[in-house]
N, CA, C and O of each residue as an XYZ file, in Angstrom:
488
protein
N    -124.913     -9.925     21.100
C    -124.278     -9.910     19.818
C    -123.100     -8.890     19.913
O    -121.979     -9.250     19.552
N    -123.334     -7.520     20.426
C    -121.738     -6.487     20.913
C    -121.562     -7.332     21.425
O    -120.992     -8.058     20.610
N    -121.715     -8.211     22.972
C    -120.527     -9.195     23.883
C    -119.498    -10.122     22.683
O    -118.278     -9.981     22.597
N    -120.147    -10.858     22.017
C    -119.120    -11.270     20.648
C    -118.226    -10.580     19.943
O    -117.015    -10.677     19.745
N    -119.307     -9.668     19.518
C    -117.554     -8.399     18.641
C    -116.234     -8.599     19.683
O    -115.098     -8.914     19.327
N    -116.750     -8.294     21.252
C    -115.758     -6.931     21.667
C    -114.975     -7.865     22.204
O    -113.782     -7.684     22.443
N    -115.738     -9.155     22.475
C    -115.229    -10.701     22.695
C    -114.256    -11.096     21.936
O    -113.099    -11.383     22.243
N    -115.123    -11.101     20.260
C    -113.404    -11.528     19.104
C    -112.526    -10.380     19.074
O    -111.395    -10.699     18.705
N    -112.694     -8.884     19.395
C    -112.042     -8.222     19.596
C    -110.927     -8.553     20.118
O    -109.850     -8.628     19.527
N    -111.246     -8.872     21.821
C    -110.433     -8.842     22.730
C    -109.374    -10.590     21.878
O    -108.363    -11.182     22.255
N    -109.900    -10.708     21.210
C    -108.902    -11.765     20.785
C    -108.118    -11.795     20.263
O    -107.036    -12.365     20.398
N    -108.694    -10.914     19.259
C    -107.794    -10.101     18.623
C    -106.280     -9.752     18.902
O    -105.250    -10.356     18.604
N    -106.505     -8.552     19.585
C    -105.294     -7.864     20.334
C    -103.987     -8.499     21.167
O    -102.769     -8.428     21.327
N    -105.108     -9.116     21.533
C    -104.337    -10.319     22.508
C    -103.393    -11.479     22.101
O    -102.519    -12.029     22.771
N    -103.918    -11.780     20.438
C    -103.175    -12.554     19.365
C    -102.087    -11.782     18.960
O    -100.981    -12.203     18.622
N    -102.504    -10.516     19.020
C    -101.483     -9.130     17.715
C    -100.437     -9.037     19.685
O     -99.600     -8.137     19.744
N    -100.513     -9.452     20.292
C     -99.650     -8.115     21.087
C     -99.109     -9.440     21.069
O     -98.309     -9.617     20.150
N     -99.326    -10.490     21.869
C     -98.294    -12.203     22.035
C     -97.974    -11.598     20.901
O     -97.996    -10.375     20.756
N     -97.598    -12.573     19.870
C     -97.081    -12.393     18.074
C     -96.069    -11.338     18.222
O     -94.905    -11.668     17.995
N     -96.357     -9.921     18.622
C     -95.053     -9.382     18.539
C     -94.422     -9.532     20.136
O     -93.691     -8.694     20.665
N     -94.717    -10.333     20.529
C     -93.564     -9.980     21.752
C     -93.080    -11.043     20.935
O     -92.566    -10.857     19.832
N     -93.188    -11.785     21.293
C     -92.557    -13.005     20.628
C     -91.573    -12.698     19.799
O     -90.429    -13.109     19.989
N     -91.985    -11.767     18.552
C     -90.959    -11.340     17.632
C     -90.059    -10.014     17.748
O     -89.248     -9.624     16.908
N     -90.324     -9.510     18.762
C     -88.923     -8.955     19.631
C     -88.216     -9.523     20.787
O     -87.559     -8.982     21.677
N     -88.586    -11.041     20.496
C     -88.341    -10.961     22.061
C     -88.202    -11.218     22.830
O     -87.286    -12.011     23.045
N     -89.166    -10.651     24.044
C     -89.709    -10.620     25.241
C     -89.686    -11.595     25.555
O     -90.051    -12.434     24.732
N     -89.214    -12.098     27.030
C     -89.816    -13.678     27.655
C     -88.470    -15.119     26.790
O     -88.562    -16.331     26.596
N     -87.381    -14.075     26.518
C     -86.157    -15.940     25.596
C     -85.398    -15.467     26.973
O     -85.903    -14.756     27.841
N     -84.619    -15.792     26.978
C     -83.677    -16.299     28.271
C     -82.330    -15.421     28.005
O     -81.426    -15.644     27.200
N     -82.461    -14.496     28.811
C     -80.853    -14.166     28.500
C     -80.052    -13.753     29.601
O     -80.484    -13.024     30.494
N     -78.861    -14.216     29.554
C     -77.239    -14.360     30.194
C     -76.298    -14.999     31.009
O     -75.383    -14.208     30.777
N     -75.842    -15.742     31.718
C     -75.321    -16.492     32.278
C     -76.302    -17.829     32.036
O     -75.962    -18.970     31.724
N     -77.460    -17.357     32.255
C     -78.016    -19.723     32.598
C     -78.007    -20.165     31.687
O     -77.875    -19.676     30.565
N     -78.127    -21.025     31.969
C     -78.986    -22.331     30.916
C     -79.114    -23.817     31.366
O     -78.348    -24.736     31.659
N     -79.937    -23.686     31.311
C     -80.679    -25.342     31.836
C     -79.997    -26.394     30.911
O     -80.371    -26.409     29.738
N     -78.911    -27.392     31.362
C     -78.864    -28.789     30.874
C     -79.595    -29.809     30.590
O     -79.787    -30.534     29.614
N     -79.954    -29.716     31.625
C     -80.785    -31.198     32.266
C     -82.445    -30.637     32.751
O     -82.786    -29.482     33.005
N     -83.269    -31.869     32.766
C     -84.519    -31.407     33.855
C     -84.552    -32.794     34.212
O     -83.932    -33.450     33.376
N     -85.031    -33.486     35.120
C     -85.235    -35.143     34.772
C     -86.871    -34.229     36.244
O     -86.841    -33.192     36.906
N     -87.720    -35.088     36.138
C     -88.887    -35.057     36.735
C     -88.438    -36.351     37.976
O     -87.626    -37.154     37.517
N     -88.653    -36.487     38.713
C     -88.890    -36.817     39.638
C     -89.939    -37.649     40.031
O     -89.825    -38.861     39.851
N     -91.169    -37.076     40.655
C     -92.510    -37.084     40.356
C     -93.649    -35.392     40.304
O     -93.361    -34.195     40.328
N     -94.627    -35.966     40.245
C     -95.480    -34.487     40.286
C     -94.837    -33.406     40.831
O     -94.394    -32.491     40.137
N     -94.766    -33.445     41.879
C     -94.039    -31.404     42.067
C     -93.019    -31.840     42.731
O     -92.908    -31.355     43.857
N     -91.414    -33.384     42.080
C     -90.446    -32.981     42.347
C     -89.475    -32.953     41.065
O     -89.518    -33.787     40.161
N     -88.793    -32.109     41.116
C     -87.800    -32.542     39.653
C     -86.141    -31.756     40.107
O     -85.911    -30.736     40.755
N     -85.277    -32.673     39.493
C     -84.234    -32.116     39.610
C     -83.964    -31.288     37.922
O     -84.681    -31.291     36.921
N     -82.625    -30.642     38.191
C     -82.317    -29.435     37.339
C     -81.035    -29.381     37.147
O     -80.562    -29.953     38.129
N     -80.293    -29.082     36.560
C     -78.655    -29.833     35.726
C     -78.708    -27.936     35.481
O     -79.464    -27.747     34.528
N     -78.292    -26.881     35.898
C     -78.120    -25.527     35.680
C     -77.138    -24.631     35.593
O     -77.056    -23.880     36.565
N     -76.048    -24.407     34.381
C     -74.734    -24.068     34.239
C     -75.206    -22.927     34.059
O     -76.211    -22.507     33.486
N     -73.799    -22.146     34.987
C     -73.965    -21.362     35.460
C     -72.456    -20.364     35.180
O     -71.674    -19.990     36.054
N     -72.378    -20.129     33.858
C     -71.138    -19.177     33.846
C     -70.027    -20.502     33.356
O     -70.111    -21.037     32.251
N     -68.704    -21.002     34.708
C     -68.242    -21.654     35.314
C     -68.262    -23.300     35.502
O     -67.565    -24.301     35.338
N     -69.765    -22.795     36.035
C     -70.488    -23.971     37.407
C     -71.792    -23.981     36.793
O     -72.684    -23.259     36.347
N     -71.266    -25.779     37.108
C     -72.962    -26.558     36.788
C     -73.523    -27.237     38.131
O     -73.120    -28.153     38.847
N     -75.041    -26.063     38.159
C     -74.885    -26.416     39.754
C     -75.585    -27.410     39.543
O     -75.898    -27.415     38.352
N     -76.373    -29.034     40.565
C     -78.244    -29.811     40.931
C     -78.870    -28.885     41.525
O     -78.255    -27.999     42.118
N     -80.223    -28.928     41.470
C     -81.052    -28.493     41.832
C     -82.520    -29.307     41.895
O     -83.327    -29.555     40.999
N     -82.526    -29.565     43.080
C     -83.852    -29.917     43.865
C     -84.786    -28.715     43.265
O     -84.469    -27.550     43.028
N     -86.256    -29.493     43.066
C     -87.358    -28.556     43.559
C     -88.413    -29.039     43.934
O     -88.122    -30.211     43.694
N     -89.305    -29.084     44.290
C     -90.307    -29.414     45.791
C     -91.639    -28.798     45.839
O     -92.320    -28.550     44.844
N     -91.814    -28.675     46.484
C     -93.512    -27.482     47.097
C     -92.802    -27.113     47.635
O     -93.405    -26.096     47.979
N     -91.476    -26.995     48.297
C     -91.111    -27.087     49.261
C     -89.957    -25.394     49.240
O     -89.560    -24.793     50.239
N     -89.706    -25.051     47.855
C     -88.924    -24.581     46.763
C     -87.731    -25.558     47.054
O     -87.517    -26.648     47.584
N     -86.996    -24.415     46.322
C     -85.384    -24.578     45.981
C     -84.309    -25.150     46.278
O     -83.921    -24.165     46.907
N     -83.580    -25.771     46.378
C     -82.186    -26.382     47.203
C     -81.290    -27.019     46.272
O     -81.508    -28.002     45.563
N     -79.698    -25.945     46.433
C     -78.845    -26.501     45.713
C     -78.183    -28.075     46.163
O     -77.493    -28.254     47.167
N     -78.400    -28.672     45.608
C     -77.864    -29.697     45.867
C     -76.011    -30.080     45.576
O     -75.494    -30.600     46.564
N     -75.617    -29.993     45.078
C     -74.564    -29.961     44.112
C     -73.837    -29.107     43.130
O     -74.539    -28.795     42.168
N     -73.007    -28.792     43.118
C     -72.332    -28.302     42.667
C     -70.529    -28.094     41.623
O     -69.680    -27.621     42.379
N     -70.168    -28.273     40.682
C     -69.036    -29.056     40.351
C     -68.793    -28.073     38.762
O     -69.591    -27.660     37.920
N     -67.730    -28.009     38.862
C     -67.264    -27.367     36.892
C     -68.358    -27.808     36.155
O     -69.173    -28.716     36.311
N     -68.135    -26.723     35.093
C     -69.190    -27.309     33.818
C     -68.323    -28.634     32.805
O     -68.681    -29.637     32.188
N     -66.875    -27.843     33.119
C     -65.879    -27.955     32.424
C     -66.177    -30.627     32.715
O     -65.937    -31.383     31.773
N     -66.477    -30.950     33.579
C     -66.250    -32.135     34.529
C     -68.213    -32.942     33.489
O     -68.486    -34.140     33.426
N     -69.263    -31.582     32.800
C     -69.951    -32.682     32.462
C     -69.990    -32.836     31.244
O     -70.838    -32.225     30.593
N     -69.247    -33.537     30.741
C     -68.900    -34.592     28.849
C     -70.354    -34.592     28.657
O     -71.279    -34.454     29.457
N     -70.315    -34.794     27.314
C     -71.298    -34.744     27.099
C     -73.012    -34.474     27.947
O     -73.952    -35.196     28.280
N     -72.688    -33.070     28.007
C     -73.990    -32.771     28.567
C     -75.302    -32.166     27.157
O     -74.950    -31.687     26.080
N     -76.390    -32.323     27.483
C     -77.438    -32.504     26.942
C     -77.390    -30.752     26.345
O     -77.050    -29.946     27.211
N     -77.681    -30.222     25.066
C     -77.695    -29.089     25.444
C     -78.704    -27.655     25.376
O     -77.891    -26.878     24.876
N     -79.519    -27.132     25.505
C     -80.219    -26.785     26.128
C     -81.577    -27.024     24.809
O     -81.531    -27.117     23.583
N     -82.884    -27.057     25.979
C     -83.925    -28.243     25.513
C     -84.459    -27.009     23.950
O     -84.534    -25.830     24.294
N     -84.757    -27.275     22.539
C     -85.332    -26.331     22.248
C     -86.585    -25.719     22.450
O     -87.575    -26.354     22.815
N     -86.579    -24.647     22.252
C     -88.943    -24.549     22.848
C     -90.242    -25.405     22.137
O     -90.912    -25.344     21.106
N     -90.175    -26.024     23.045
C     -91.540    -26.418     22.799
C     -92.928    -25.466     22.219
O     -93.308    -24.745     23.142
N     -93.884    -25.248     20.788
C     -95.013    -24.270     20.906
C     -96.128    -24.396     21.399
O     -95.902    -25.367     22.120
N     -97.000    -24.192     21.535
C     -98.255    -23.795     22.182
C     -99.322    -25.209     21.013
O    -100.364    -25.795     21.307
N     -98.177    -25.341     19.292
C     -99.435    -25.625     18.660
C     -98.469    -27.296     18.495
O     -98.816    -28.432     18.171
N     -97.569    -26.871     18.778
C     -97.316    -28.590     18.961
C     -97.228    -29.658     19.738
O     -96.895    -30.818     19.494
N     -97.838    -28.696     21.469
C     -98.098    -29.866     21.949
C     -99.462    -29.968     22.001
O     -99.841    -30.810     22.815
N    -100.279    -29.425     21.439
C    -101.414    -29.502     21.013
C    -102.533    -30.451     19.577
O    -103.701    -30.767     19.351
N    -101.499    -30.520     19.120
C    -101.634    -31.216     17.694
C    -101.135    -32.949     18.781
O    -101.827    -33.963     18.685
N     -99.771    -32.871     19.765
C     -99.515    -33.635     19.899
C    -100.565    -35.003     20.672
O    -100.737    -36.218     20.574
N    -101.071    -33.794     21.467
C    -102.599    -34.135     22.477
C    -103.789    -34.553     21.412
O    -104.546    -35.504     21.609
N    -103.818    -34.047     20.727
C    -105.449    -34.220     19.299
C    -104.865    -35.285     19.043
O    -105.704    -36.157     19.268
N    -103.744    -35.855     18.639
C    -102.964    -36.962     18.495
C    -102.354    -36.985     17.641
O    -101.524    -37.869     17.429
N    -102.738    -35.353     16.379
C    -101.627    -35.388     14.994
C    -100.350    -35.266     14.962
O     -99.936    -34.325     14.285
N     -99.241    -36.215     15.713
C     -98.359    -35.318     15.240
C     -97.765    -35.909     14.730
O     -97.893    -37.103     14.999
N     -96.409    -35.429     13.350
C     -95.566    -35.600     12.850
C     -94.683    -35.868     13.336
O     -93.712    -36.023     12.595
N     -94.496    -36.062     14.696
C     -92.835    -36.232     14.905
C     -93.498    -37.377     15.742
O     -94.677    -37.290     16.085
N     -92.566    -38.655     16.125
C     -92.370    -40.123     16.496
C     -91.890    -39.543     18.427
O     -90.924    -39.018     18.982
N     -93.803    -40.265     18.977
C     -93.588    -40.084     20.775
C     -92.462    -40.786     21.266
O     -92.399    -41.838     20.629
N     -91.472    -40.709     22.154
C     -90.559    -41.353     22.945
C     -91.052    -42.412     23.526
O     -91.895    -42.457     24.422
N     -90.440    -43.369     22.929
C     -90.411    -44.916     24.114
C     -88.687    -45.504     24.772
O     -87.515    -45.460     24.400
N     -89.538    -46.067     26.023
C     -88.538    -46.582     26.142
C     -87.252    -48.063     25.023
O     -87.494    -48.745     24.027
N     -86.527    -47.987     25.537
C     -85.464    -48.768     25.262
C     -85.019    -49.848     26.531
O     -84.238    -49.687     27.469
N     -86.080    -51.308     26.036
C     -85.108    -51.519     26.786
C     -83.516    -51.720     27.130
O     -82.909    -51.238     26.175
N     -82.866    -52.077     27.805
C     -81.491    -52.179     27.882
C     -81.027    -54.098     27.786
O     -81.329    -55.039     28.520
N     -80.025    -53.991     26.275
C     -78.861    -55.270     26.564
C     -78.744    -56.264     27.866
O     -78.168    -55.990     28.918
N     -79.375    -57.388     27.567
C     -78.776    -58.183     28.600
C     -76.876    -58.549     28.656
O     -76.279    -59.106     29.577
N     -76.475    -58.187     27.770
C     -74.772    -57.846     27.418
C     -74.363    -57.273     28.450
O     -73.562    -57.713     29.275
N     -75.045    -56.000     28.437
C     -74.281    -54.520     28.940
C     -75.199    -54.309     31.326
O     -75.689    -53.463     32.074
N     -74.837    -55.661     31.301
C     -75.838    -55.510     33.068
C     -74.122    -55.653     33.858
O     -73.063    -56.229     33.609
N     -74.509    -55.020     34.590
C     -73.551    -54.438     35.855
C     -73.699    -55.511     36.266
O     -72.510    -55.796     36.405
N     -74.472    -56.779     36.737
C     -74.306    -57.469     37.455
C     -72.838    -58.807     36.900
O     -71.670    -59.109     37.142
N     -74.142    -59.224     35.955
C     -72.604    -60.039     34.812
C     -73.660    -60.858     34.740
O     -73.313    -61.435     33.709
N     -74.774    -61.411     35.053
C     -76.077    -62.207     34.906
C     -76.498    -62.205     33.331
O     -76.436    -61.066     32.867
N     -76.748    -62.804     32.763
C     -76.755    -62.441     31.575
C     -78.429    -62.062     31.492
O     -78.855    -61.053     30.931
N     -79.299    -63.110     32.184
C     -80.917    -62.675     31.849
C     -81.090    -61.462     31.802
O     -80.332    -60.541     32.106
N     -82.535    -61.468     31.250
C     -82.751    -60.424     30.520
C     -83.966    -58.735     31.247
O     -84.154    -57.754     30.527
C-alpha cells in the first residue's frame, strides 16, 4: 500500500512540474530559427526547411546526421507554410483511440486536366 501511495505522490509531483514548466514557457522555441516545412521520406530520413534570419536552409536528416542540402533567400519561398502548431499529447492520444474531433488528412486525387504531359487519362 505504501508503494502505491509513493507512486501516486511521484506522479502528482511530475504532473505539477510539467504543468508549471509549460506555464513558464520552458522548452518553447526562441530565437531566429523557424521551421517552415518537414517532409518525412522514410522512417529515418526527413527533409527540413528552416528559416534562419533572412536565409532558408534545406536540411536532410538521416541516421548519419544532418546535412545542409541547399541555401536560398527566405523571401524566395512564396507561400511557405507557417510554423506548425504544437500538437498536444492529449490530441494524439485521442486520435489513436479513435475519438478524434478533427478529421484525418486524406490524399486528394490530381485532376487529369492539370497533367504536365498533356495526357487526359486519369
